[in-house]
N, C-alpha and C positions, 0 to 999 in steps of 0.2 A: 908765598907760595904755601899752600896747605900741602900735607901729606899725600892725600889722594892725588893731586895734581902731579906732585913729584915723581910718584910711582907710575902713574900714567905716562909721563913723559919719559922715564926710564925705560918702559916698556916700548914705546914707540921708537926710542934710540936703538935699543937692542935689535927690534924687527928691521930698522933700516940698515943696520951694520951687517945682518944676515944677508939681506937682499944685496947689498953692495958687494959683500964677499962672494956671494954666488954669480954675480954679474962678473967680477974680476977673474973667476976661474971657469968662465966661458959655459956656465950652466944655465939652463933656462930659466927665465923669472919665474917665481913660486906661484904667481896669481894668473899672469897672461902669458899666453904663447901663440904666436903666429896669429893673431887677430882674435883671438877667443879665450875663453877661460879654461884653464886645466880643471880637469875634474879633481874632485876633492882628494882621492886616493893618491894622485899623482903631485899633489902641492908639497913643496918643500917644507919639512917642520923645522922648528927653530932648534937651532944647534946648542946643546947642553955642553957647558964647560964645569959643571958641579959634580965633583967625583961623588959617586955613591957607593955605600956599603952594602953588600948583601945581608939580609936578615933573615931570620926563621919566623915565618909567618905563612899562613895559608892564604893570604889577600895580597901582601905587599911582598916585592921581590927584593928592592934595595931602596935606601933612602940617603940622600945627601943634603948637606946644608951650608950655605955661605954665610959666615958670621959676619961679614963686612957688608953684606946687602940685605941681611936678614931674609934669604930666600930657602925655604925648604922645597926639596924635589923628590918626589915619591915615584917609583917606578912599581906598577902593580903587576901580579902574575900574569894578567892577560896582555902584557905588552904596553899598556899605556903609560905615559909619564905625564905626570902634573907638577907643575911648579905653583907653589904657594907664596903670597908676598906679605911681608911684615910680619914675620914669625918670630918671637922671641926665642932667644936661645935656650931658655928655660923649657920651651914647649918641644924643641928638638930633643933635648937632653930627656925630658919625661918620655917622649915617644921611644927614643932608643933603648930606655930601661924598662918599658912597660912589658908585663907579661905577655899580653896580647897586643901586639901592635895594631891590628886590623880594628880591633875594639876600641882602642885608644883613638886611632885616626877618626873613626866614625862618631865618636862622644865629642873630641875636641878640636879636630882639624876642619874636617868636610863640612863645608858651608859657612864656615867661622872666618874664612880668611879670602881675600881675592886671590883668583888662580887663573892660570894659563896652562892650556893643554900644549905639552912640548912634542908629544906623539901619541897618535891613536892607537886604540887596542888593535890586537893582531886579531883579525878574523881567523877562526880554525876551519881548515878544510876537511871534510869527511870523505873517505874512500867509497 
């Protein structure tokens, strides 16, 4: 089995576990509800179990890393959370020690790793 197939299978398994968990807790299905699709905003997001550490950055609010799964999770200041797969520990270490975490992210992570959106950005409401 190739590495890409393994990670795709891992992602599918995690998604199935989240759906099964929501059904056990009597929550509505994240995709279908009483005969129709749930609007995008109402869908249940993937649950994150990767602890994140707050960082000083203009674009990034917190960063977490799973050494066992090689998954990097980044929460942005706009509320969005993304999970990046197959990230080496050295990349996480370099990101955490970078003077500009947002600049390091743009140059070395964004677009270079498979990613999954855990939570969409929070839209600001103006008075």
